[in-house]
C-alpha positions as CSV (number, residue, x, y, z in Angstrom):
1,X,0.0,0.1,0.1
2,X,1.8,3.5,-1.2
3,X,0.2,6.9,-0.6
4,X,0.4,7.4,-4.7
5,X,-2.4,4.7,-5.7
6,X,-4.5,6.0,-2.9
7,X,-4.3,9.6,-4.3
8,X,-5.1,8.2,-8.0
9,X,-7.9,5.9,-7.2
10,X,-9.6,9.0,-5.2
11,X,-9.0,11.0,-8.1
12,X,-10.9,8.2,-10.2
13,X,-13.3,8.7,-7.8
14,X,-13.3,5.3,-6.5
15,X,-14.5,4.5,-2.5
16,X,-11.2,3.9,-0.5
17,X,-11.4,0.9,2.1
18,X,-11.0,1.9,5.9
19,X,-7.1,0.2,5.6
20,X,-6.7,2.8,2.6
21,X,-8.0,5.6,4.7
22,X,-6.0,4.5,8.0
23,X,-3.1,3.8,5.9
24,X,-3.1,7.7,4.2
25,X,-4.1,9.8,7.8
26,X,-1.3,7.5,9.9
27,X,1.2,8.8,7.4
28,X,-0.2,12.7,7.4
29,X,0.0,11.9,11.5
30,X,3.3,10.5,11.7
31,X,4.8,12.6,8.3
32,X,5.6,9.7,6.8
33,X,3.3,11.2,4.0
34,X,4.6,14.6,2.8
35,X,2.3,17.8,2.7
36,X,2.2,17.9,-0.8
37,X,0.8,13.9,-1.3
38,X,-2.0,15.2,1.4
39,X,-2.7,18.2,-0.3
40,X,-3.1,16.3,-3.4
41,X,-5.5,14.0,-2.1
42,X,-7.4,16.5,-0.4
43,X,-8.2,18.0,-3.4
44,X,-8.8,14.9,-5.0
45,X,-11.7,14.7,-2.3
46,X,-12.7,17.8,-2.9
47,X,-13.6,17.2,-6.5
48,X,-15.5,13.8,-6.0
49,X,-16.9,13.7,-2.9
50,X,-16.7,10.3,-0.8
51,X,-19.7,8.1,0.6
52,X,-20.3,8.3,3.9
53,X,-18.8,5.2,5.3
54,X,-15.4,7.1,3.8
55,X,-16.1,10.0,5.6
56,X,-17.2,8.1,9.0
57,X,-13.8,6.2,7.9
58,X,-11.7,9.3,7.7
59,X,-13.5,10.7,10.9
60,X,-12.3,8.1,12.9
61,X,-9.1,7.6,11.8
62,X,-7.7,11.2,12.4
63,X,-9.6,10.5,16.0
64,X,-7.6,7.8,16.6
65,X,-4.4,9.4,15.2
66,X,-3.7,10.9,19.1
67,X,-5.4,10.8,22.4
68,X,-9.0,9.8,23.0
69,X,-10.6,10.7,26.0
70,X,-13.1,8.2,27.5
71,X,-15.0,10.1,30.4
72,X,-17.9,7.2,30.9
73,X,-16.4,6.1,34.1
74,X,-17.3,9.8,35.5
75,X,-20.3,10.8,33.8
76,X,-22.6,7.9,32.2
77,X,-23.1,10.0,29.0
78,X,-21.0,12.9,28.3
79,X,-22.8,15.5,26.0
80,X,-21.0,18.3,23.4
81,X,-22.6,20.8,21.7
82,X,-20.6,22.8,18.6
83,X,-20.8,25.4,16.3
84,X,-20.1,26.1,12.7
85,X,-19.3,29.4,13.7
86,X,-20.9,32.6,13.0
87,X,-20.7,36.6,14.2
88,X,-21.9,37.7,18.2
89,X,-22.1,33.6,18.2
90,X,-21.7,33.7,22.5
91,X,-24.1,30.7,23.2
92,X,-21.8,28.2,24.5
93,X,-21.4,30.9,27.7
94,X,-25.0,30.6,28.6
95,X,-25.8,27.2,27.0
96,X,-23.3,24.8,28.6
97,X,-24.0,26.0,32.2
98,X,-27.6,26.1,31.5
99,X,-27.7,22.4,30.4
100,X,-25.0,21.9,33.5
101,X,-27.7,23.6,36.1
102,X,-29.9,21.1,35.0
103,X,-28.0,18.1,36.3
104,X,-26.7,17.4,32.7
105,X,-22.5,17.5,33.2
106,X,-20.8,19.0,30.4
107,X,-17.4,18.9,29.2
108,X,-16.8,21.3,26.3
109,X,-13.6,21.5,24.6
110,X,-13.8,25.5,22.6
111,X,-12.0,26.7,20.1
112,X,-10.3,30.8,19.0
113,X,-11.5,32.7,16.4
114,X,-9.4,32.9,12.9
115,X,-11.6,35.4,10.2
116,X,-14.6,37.0,11.0
117,X,-15.9,33.8,13.2
118,X,-15.4,34.9,17.2
119,X,-13.8,32.3,19.3
120,X,-15.6,30.8,22.7
121,X,-12.0,30.9,24.3
122,X,-10.8,34.7,23.5
123,X,-14.3,35.8,24.8
124,X,-14.0,34.1,28.1
125,X,-9.8,35.2,28.4
126,X,-11.7,38.4,28.8
127,X,-12.4,37.7,32.4
128,X,-8.9,38.4,34.1
129,X,-7.2,35.5,35.2
130,X,-9.7,32.7,33.4
131,X,-7.6,29.9,32.3
132,X,-8.5,27.9,29.0
133,X,-5.6,25.7,29.3
134,X,-6.9,22.8,31.5
135,X,-4.8,20.1,32.2
136,X,-6.2,16.2,31.7
137,X,-6.0,15.7,35.5
138,X,-7.9,18.8,36.3
139,X,-10.2,18.6,33.6
140,X,-11.4,15.2,34.7
141,X,-11.9,16.4,38.3
142,X,-13.4,20.1,37.6
143,X,-16.1,17.6,35.7
144,X,-16.5,15.4,38.1
145,X,-16.5,17.7,41.2
146,X,-18.7,20.8,39.5
147,X,-20.6,18.8,36.2
148,X,-19.1,22.1,33.7
149,X,-15.7,22.4,32.6
150,X,-14.6,24.8,29.6
151,X,-11.0,24.4,27.9
152,X,-9.1,24.5,24.8
153,X,-8.4,21.6,22.9
154,X,-5.6,20.2,23.7
155,X,-2.5,18.5,20.3
156,X,-3.1,15.3,21.4
157,X,-6.9,15.0,20.5
158,X,-7.3,14.5,16.5
159,X,-3.7,15.6,15.6
160,X,-4.2,14.3,11.6
161,X,-6.9,16.7,11.8
162,X,-4.6,20.0,12.4
163,X,-2.3,18.9,10.2
164,X,-4.6,18.2,7.6
165,X,-6.6,22.0,8.3
166,X,-3.4,23.6,8.0
167,X,-2.8,22.3,4.4
168,X,-6.5,22.8,3.7
169,X,-6.6,26.6,5.1
170,X,-4.0,27.2,1.9
171,X,-4.5,24.9,-0.9
172,X,-8.3,26.0,-1.5
173,X,-9.6,22.8,-0.3
174,X,-11.4,23.8,2.8
175,X,-14.9,24.1,1.5
176,X,-15.1,20.1,0.7
177,X,-18.2,19.0,2.9
178,X,-16.8,15.5,3.4
179,X,-13.3,17.5,5.2
180,X,-15.5,19.5,7.1
181,X,-17.4,17.0,8.6
182,X,-14.8,14.4,9.8
183,X,-12.9,17.7,10.8
184,X,-16.0,18.5,13.1
185,X,-16.5,14.9,14.1
186,X,-13.0,13.4,14.7
187,X,-12.6,16.6,17.5
188,X,-15.8,15.9,19.1
189,X,-14.9,11.7,19.0
190,X,-11.8,12.2,20.2
191,X,-12.9,14.4,23.1
192,X,-15.1,11.3,24.0
193,X,-18.5,12.7,23.7
194,X,-21.5,10.6,22.7
195,X,-24.4,12.6,22.3
196,X,-23.7,16.1,20.1
197,X,-25.9,19.0,19.3
198,X,-24.3,20.6,16.3
199,X,-25.3,24.1,15.7
200,X,-25.0,24.7,11.6
201,X,-25.2,28.3,10.0
202,X,-26.0,29.4,7.0
203,X,-26.3,32.4,5.5
204,X,-23.6,35.7,4.6
205,X,-21.4,35.3,8.2
206,X,-21.2,31.3,7.5
207,X,-19.0,29.4,5.7
208,X,-22.3,27.2,4.6
209,X,-23.8,29.9,2.2
210,X,-27.2,28.4,1.4
211,X,-29.7,25.9,3.1
212,X,-28.9,23.1,0.6
213,X,-24.9,23.3,1.8
214,X,-26.2,23.2,5.2
215,X,-28.7,20.4,4.7
216,X,-25.9,17.8,3.2
217,X,-23.1,19.1,5.5
218,X,-25.6,18.3,8.2
219,X,-27.1,14.9,6.9
220,X,-23.4,13.9,6.6
221,X,-22.3,15.0,10.4
222,X,-25.5,13.0,11.7
223,X,-24.3,9.8,9.4
224,X,-21.1,9.9,10.8
225,X,-22.6,10.1,14.5
226,X,-24.7,6.9,13.3
227,X,-22.0,4.7,11.8
228,X,-19.7,5.7,14.7
229,X,-22.4,4.9,17.0
230,X,-23.0,8.5,18.4
231,X,-26.6,10.4,18.6
232,X,-26.5,13.3,16.7
233,X,-28.6,16.0,15.8
234,X,-27.9,19.3,13.8
235,X,-30.1,22.2,13.5
236,X,-30.2,24.6,11.0
237,X,-29.6,28.1,12.0
238,X,-29.6,31.3,10.4
239,X,-26.2,33.3,10.0
240,X,-27.4,36.4,7.6
241,X,-27.4,38.8,10.9
242,X,-25.5,38.7,14.0
243,X,-26.8,37.0,16.8
244,X,-27.9,39.1,19.5
245,X,-26.2,42.4,19.5
246,X,-22.8,42.5,20.8
247,X,-20.0,41.6,18.5
248,X,-17.0,41.5,20.1
249,X,-15.1,39.7,23.0
250,X,-15.4,41.5,26.3
251,X,-18.9,43.2,24.4
252,X,-20.2,39.4,24.4
253,X,-19.8,38.5,27.6
254,X,-21.8,41.4,29.2
255,X,-24.5,39.9,26.9
256,X,-24.4,36.5,27.7
257,X,-24.1,37.7,31.6
258,X,-27.8,39.9,30.7
259,X,-28.8,36.9,29.2
260,X,-28.0,34.5,32.3
261,X,-29.7,37.3,34.1
262,X,-33.0,36.9,32.2
263,X,-32.8,40.0,29.9
264,X,-30.8,39.1,26.8
265,X,-31.8,39.8,23.8
266,X,-34.9,37.9,22.3
267,X,-33.3,36.1,19.6
268,X,-30.1,35.3,21.6
269,X,-32.3,33.9,24.7
270,X,-34.2,31.9,22.5
271,X,-31.5,30.1,20.3
272,X,-29.5,29.3,23.4
273,X,-32.7,28.1,24.9
274,X,-33.8,25.7,21.6
275,X,-30.1,24.3,21.7
276,X,-30.4,23.7,25.6
277,X,-33.3,21.6,25.2
278,X,-31.9,19.4,22.4
279,X,-28.5,19.3,24.2
280,X,-31.1,18.0,27.9
281,X,-33.0,15.2,25.0
282,X,-30.2,14.0,23.5
283,X,-28.7,13.9,26.7
284,X,-31.3,11.4,28.2
285,X,-32.3,14.1,31.0
286,X,-35.5,15.1,29.4
287,X,-38.0,12.8,27.8
288,X,-38.9,15.2,24.9
289,X,-38.1,18.9,23.6
290,X,-41.2,20.3,25.7
291,X,-39.8,19.1,28.8
292,X,-36.4,20.0,27.9
293,X,-37.5,23.4,27.3
294,X,-39.5,23.6,30.8
295,X,-36.1,22.5,32.4
296,X,-33.9,25.1,30.6
297,X,-35.9,27.9,31.3
298,X,-36.5,27.3,34.7
299,X,-32.4,26.8,34.8
300,X,-32.2,30.3,33.2
301,X,-34.9,32.2,34.5
302,X,-34.6,30.4,38.7
303,X,-30.5,31.8,38.5
304,X,-29.1,28.7,38.4
305,X,-27.5,28.8,34.9
306,X,-26.0,32.2,36.5
307,X,-24.7,30.7,39.5
308,X,-23.1,27.6,37.2
309,X,-21.5,30.1,35.1
310,X,-20.2,32.2,38.0
311,X,-19.1,29.0,39.6
312,X,-17.1,28.0,36.2
313,X,-15.3,31.1,35.8
314,X,-14.0,31.1,39.7
315,X,-12.8,27.3,39.8
316,X,-10.8,28.2,36.4
317,X,-8.9,30.8,37.9
318,X,-11.1,34.2,36.5
319,X,-12.1,36.8,38.7
320,X,-15.6,36.9,39.5
321,X,-15.8,40.9,40.7
322,X,-15.7,41.3,36.8
323,X,-18.7,39.3,36.1
324,X,-20.6,40.2,39.1
325,X,-20.0,44.0,38.2
326,X,-19.7,43.7,34.0
327,X,-18.9,47.5,33.8
328,X,-15.3,46.2,35.0
329,X,-14.4,44.7,32.2
330,X,-11.9,45.6,29.4
331,X,-13.5,49.2,27.6
332,X,-12.6,50.8,24.9
333,X,-11.3,54.4,24.8
334,X,-13.4,55.2,21.8
335,X,-17.7,54.8,22.0
336,X,-20.0,56.0,19.5
337,X,-23.2,55.8,18.7
338,X,-24.0,55.3,15.0
339,X,-27.5,57.4,14.2
340,X,-29.6,55.8,11.2
341,X,-29.1,57.9,8.3
342,X,-33.0,57.6,7.0
343,X,-36.2,56.4,7.9
344,X,-37.3,53.1,6.7
345,X,-37.1,48.8,7.3
346,X,-34.1,47.1,7.8
347,X,-33.9,44.4,4.9
348,X,-30.0,42.8,5.8
349,X,-27.8,43.5,8.2
350,X,-24.9,41.8,6.4
351,X,-23.1,39.6,9.4
352,X,-19.9,38.8,7.5
353,X,-19.3,42.6,6.9
354,X,-20.3,43.2,10.7
355,X,-17.7,40.5,11.7
356,X,-15.1,41.7,9.4
357,X,-15.1,45.2,10.7
358,X,-14.8,43.5,14.1
359,X,-12.0,41.7,13.3
360,X,-10.6,45.2,11.4
361,X,-11.3,46.9,14.7
362,X,-9.1,44.4,16.8
363,X,-11.5,42.2,18.0
364,X,-10.5,39.3,15.7
365,X,-7.6,37.6,14.2
366,X,-6.3,36.9,10.3
367,X,-4.0,34.5,11.2
368,X,-3.8,32.3,14.4
369,X,-0.9,33.8,17.0
370,X,-2.2,37.5,15.9
371,X,-2.8,39.5,19.3
372,X,-7.0,40.5,20.6
373,X,-8.3,43.3,22.0
374,X,-10.8,42.0,24.1
375,X,-12.7,45.9,24.4
376,X,-13.5,47.0,21.6
377,X,-16.0,45.2,19.2
378,X,-19.7,46.3,17.7
379,X,-23.3,46.6,19.3
380,X,-25.8,46.2,16.6
381,X,-29.2,47.6,17.9
382,X,-31.8,46.6,15.6
383,X,-32.9,43.6,13.8
384,X,-34.0,42.6,9.9
385,X,-37.7,44.0,9.6
386,X,-37.2,46.6,12.3
387,X,-38.6,49.8,11.0
388,X,-36.0,52.4,12.2
389,X,-37.0,56.4,12.1
390,X,-33.7,58.4,10.7
391,X,-31.7,59.5,13.5
392,X,-31.9,56.2,16.1
393,X,-29.2,54.6,17.4
394,X,-28.6,52.3,15.0
395,X,-25.4,50.9,15.8
396,X,-22.8,51.5,18.5
397,X,-19.0,51.2,17.9
398,X,-16.2,50.8,20.5
399,X,-12.6,51.3,19.4
400,X,-9.4,51.7,20.2
401,X,-8.0,54.3,17.8
402,X,-10.4,57.1,16.1
403,X,-9.1,56.2,12.6
404,X,-10.2,52.6,12.7
405,X,-13.5,54.0,14.4
406,X,-14.3,56.1,11.2
407,X,-13.4,53.1,9.2
408,X,-15.7,50.9,10.8
409,X,-18.7,53.4,10.5
410,X,-18.5,53.8,7.0
411,X,-18.8,49.7,6.5
412,X,-21.3,48.8,9.0
413,X,-23.4,51.7,7.6
414,X,-23.1,49.8,3.9
415,X,-23.8,46.3,5.9
416,X,-27.3,48.2,6.1
417,X,-29.5,47.8,3.8
418,X,-32.9,49.8,3.6
419,X,-36.9,49.8,2.2
420,X,-39.8,51.5,2.6
421,X,-42.1,48.9,2.6
422,X,-42.2,46.7,5.6
423,X,-40.4,42.9,5.2
424,X,-40.8,39.9,7.6
425,X,-37.7,39.1,10.4
426,X,-35.4,36.2,9.7
427,X,-36.1,33.1,11.0
428,X,-33.9,31.7,13.8
429,X,-33.9,28.4,12.2
430,X,-34.2,26.6,9.2
431,X,-35.1,23.0,10.3
432,X,-33.4,20.0,12.4
433,X,-31.4,16.9,10.9
434,X,-31.7,14.2,13.0
């Protein structure tokens, strides 16, 4: 068996065996297969696709290229959620403590932002002292004693995926649906997840621009789950406009805190309750979504979610005075409200433009390793479908530089589209794949 024959077989649109996939992925993990052969194979996959079985074999091969966490001796079922990335998506900060407050332990491994899509670890690190680098012993201890831990993924989990993704990022092969699906699912399986809720974003601020592409990706990830003995549910959610109002790290933490106190933005609160309900069902804590919804609402509105979040921050070294008094969180030196230039109905708030503008302000990174300013970002005050009067505050910019603020103002005004006629608000969800 050799790499060239496997590349040629996929180039000719033939189905690879499990043994061939295992050989190739192990070769990537151990540096026995050079980058140029891995890149050629990834392009062949992009062009010719993979069957469900091939994609499942690829997922498991990448998961088993490193350490597999087994938490079954601590908790009966490990439940995880994964978002495919978006703008203003701070759901983990509300959903995880809500689910844990309902008695379902959550061991969450999250990532950092790259491009216009924000990262959970970056948001949490805007709380002074909060540690996302958690060793395995501490990870297990926190899960066992508190039922909630939020950490960064270690290099030992699915290392072949990390190497392959780095190649995909520079060879034009990121959009391959089998490669996206196996990348997401390999990390979840390596992390020990038995039940997974996927939040698959669709629209201008998402990697999947159309419902058809999102449904195809979701169906494939659910199939991988089924073939590998996991329970997977995928929610198709909108990302044409930012989720909630805040975009930017400390600003999103403040909005999550508001939501945990029961007075967050309506769309964000509803999104969190929906995701939490599905997690409680797949985690066998609720018999159906109606019961799951009631459990999640009770935890959120009776303060138990907030107390769980506060415990999470304290356990991982965060200074709880900054979340008890969110005004202490980092604040930008330049803050300006921008008025609406006209009367009318908002027909579009381009989520990608908002996300990219936030990155240019310093809230995100263009490449890994770039520094992040936790204080900067944007508050979008309205939603598609809202009727606005000229002079109403349209958005607020938090900047560390006057020139950046002026540039952001121009881009964000262009991101808003208008009509004199009423238009429908955007849906939060487009369906469920399971």
